[in-house]
N, C-alpha and C positions, 0 to 999 in steps of 0.2 A: 587471401587470409581473411577470415571473418572478423569484423570489428568486435571489440570488447563489449560485453553486455553489462547492463545495470539491472539488478533485481531491486525494484523500488518498494518491495514489501515482504519482509520475512520476520518471523518471531524468534530470533536467535537466542533470546533470553529464556525461552521455554525450557522447562526442566528435562525434556527428552534429549536435549543437547548437552546436558551437564557432563556426561561421561566421555564425550568425544568431540567437543566443540572445535578444538584446533584441527582435527582431521576433517571436520565438515568444511571449515574454511579452506583448507588446502584442496579438497576435492572441488570446491566451487571455483577456485582460482584456476585449477587445471582444466576445468571445463570452459574457461573463457569468461567467467563471471567475475569481473575485476573490481566492481563497486557494488556495495549492498547497503540498502537503507533499512535499518533495524526499526521495527515498529514499537513505539511506546504505547502500551494499552492501559497502564495504570501508573500511579506515582512510583511504585517500587520498580516496575519493569523499565520505566524511563530512566531512573537512576542507574540501573544496571546497564542499560543500553549505552548511556553516556560513558560509563567506565570501559565498555568494550570498544567504543570509538577511540577513547584515549589510548588504549593498548594497540589498536590497529588503525591509525589515522589515515593510512594510504588506501584502505579498503572500505572502511565503514563511515557512515553518518547515521543519524537516527532521527526519529520524531519524538515529540513529547505530548502525551495526551492521555485521556481516560475514555476507554471504550464504553459504549452505552450499556454493556453488561454490568459495568462497574460504576454506573452513574451515581448510585447511592453513596459512594465513597467520596464524591467531590463536594465536601463541605467547605466552609470558608478557609480554614487552615490549609486544606489540601489544595484549594484553588490558588492560594498565595504561594505555596511551594511550587505548584505547576508553573506559575508565572515566572518564578526564579529559574526553574529548569529550562523553560522555553527560550530564555535569553542566551543560553550556553552556545558557544560557537559550534559545538558538535551537533546541535539540533538544527535541522533544515526545514522542519514543518511542524505545525501543531496538529495533533491527532495521534492515534486514531479516534476520531470523534464522529458522532452522528446519531442515527436512530436505528433500533433493531426491534421491530414489532413481531418478528418471527419467534424469538425466544422469550421476549418480555421478562428477562431476568431482573430488570429494574422497572418500576412503574413508568408509564409513558410520560407523565408530566415531569417526573424527575429526569428522565432522559432528555426531554426538551430543554429543561433548565440547564443541564450540564452542557448540552450542545450550544445553546446561546452563549454560555459563559466562555466556552473555548473558542467560539468564533470571535467574540469580543477580544479575547486574548490574542488571537492571530492578527487581528487588526492592529492591536497595540504594539506587538513586536514586529509587525511587517513581514511575517513569514506565511507561505502558502499553507493550505489545510489538506490533511490526509483524511479522506471522508469515508464513512461506513454507512450503508443504507441497506436494510433488508425488510421487505414487506411494509415499507413506510414511505413510499415515494411521494405521496401528496404533501404530507407534513414536511418531509425533508426538503422538497423542492421549494416550498413556501419560505422556509427559514433561510435556505442558502440564497434564494433570490433576493431576500431582504438585505443580506450582508454583502452580496457579490461585488457591488461597486467599490467597496472599501477593502476587499481582500486582495492579497498578492497572489492570486491564482489558487489552484487546487486540483486534486485528482479524486475521481470517484473510484476508490480502491476496490479491487475484486468485483468488478461489474458482472452481474449475473442476470440482469433484466433484459428487456426486449428493445426493439427498434424505437418505439415511442419514447421510452425512458432515456435511451442514449441520446436521442435528438434533443430532449429537454436539457440534458447536461451539457451537450455541445453548444446549445443556445446560450448557456451561461459561461461559455469559454473555459470549460473544465477539461482536463485531461481524463482519459479513460484507462484504467488498469485492468488488464486481462490476465487471468491465472490459468492453471491447469483445469479449471472448470470446463473449459472449451473441449477438453479431451474426454469428458464424461458422457458416454453414449446414453445414459439414462436421463440426465438433467441438463446437459450442456450443449446439445446439438444445435439449438437455436443461435448460439453464439457464432457459429460459422457464418450465418447471415449478418448478425449484428456487427462483426468486425469489419465487414465490407462497407458499412456506413460511417466508420470512424475515419476522419481525415488522417493521413499518415503523420502529420505534424501534431496530432493530439493523442497518439497511441503510446501506451506504456505497457511493459510486461513485468510480471512478478510471480513469485512462487507461493507466497503466504505460508511458507514452511514453518512448522512441521505439518501444517494442514494441507488438504487439497492435493495429495499425490495424484499425478495424472493417471487415470484408470487404464489407459492403453499403454502404459509403460511396460516394456519387457526387457529383462526380467524385473519383476517388482521386488522391492526389498521386503524381507519377511516381516519386519516390524511395521510396514506400511507408513513409515515416516517419510515425509517429503523433505527435500534438501534443496539448497540453492543451486547445486550442481545440475539439477533437472531443468533449469531455466531454458537451456537450448531446446528442450522438448516442447515447451510452451511456445517458444519462438517458431519452431517448425510447424506446429499446428496452426498458428496464426498466419504464417506465410502461405500454407496450403489453402486455407480458407479464403485468403485474399487473392490468391493466384499471383503472388509476387515472390521474387527471390528472397530467401532468408537473409542474405547479406544486406539487402535494402532495408528490411524490417529491423535488423540488428543496428545498423547505422542510425536509422531514424529514431528508434526508441532510446538509444543511448544519448543522442543529441537532445531529445526531448526532456529526458530526466535531468541532464545537466542544466538545461535552460530553466525548467520549472523550479528546481530546488536551488538554483544558483550555486551549484556544487563546484567548489574550488579545491585545489589540492592541499591547502593548509587549513587545518582545523584550529 
């Protein structure tokens, strides 16, 4: 029997789930995904995520953070509220926070200030960080390196870069989150090599649902919406790339998630 799985990153408060969220949860549980960490990417989504955890405490926990796309929203009142939310027992990590120079939806200096503020918050509350980085490796690495001695761990969520970058993050003792990007024959084939460079004790898996539906999934849902029930598909891709049994990857990634996030059964 395959060990239960933990999806360490899904956006379950996304409005695409509003019409069938209970069914999405049931399908995930039926697929063996027994614990899910809901991503907080704004003040509003963090509040909603905490409410979802309260309604399903045996299945969910969440993060509290402001995504770099929304960095302009993190003014002093918002930061104060985020600080309050981050102390909630339902919240296991600070984030999703980091830098995104690919979209640049927020000015880069504003992104950096928001990132610094959330890393300071993570230090203050003693919780790990849920990190986002896209096309910003040098600045991101510099900032995380500055804070790392004071941080209670962290994960480079939805890792899509190469071997050099993964080694940089492993040197900082970070965990690495792998999504269905590894299943993308256009953009993700390099991850088949990258995952072989990640020590098993540093590996995590996630769906990032409703985004990043595995492109090789058959049959694909007509709406192209990703769901946590597809986490076993990500697991299988990682296992193939590493040449290891899926059961071994499943057991390790679940153990890693519980260890990093200090996930206990009572919220």
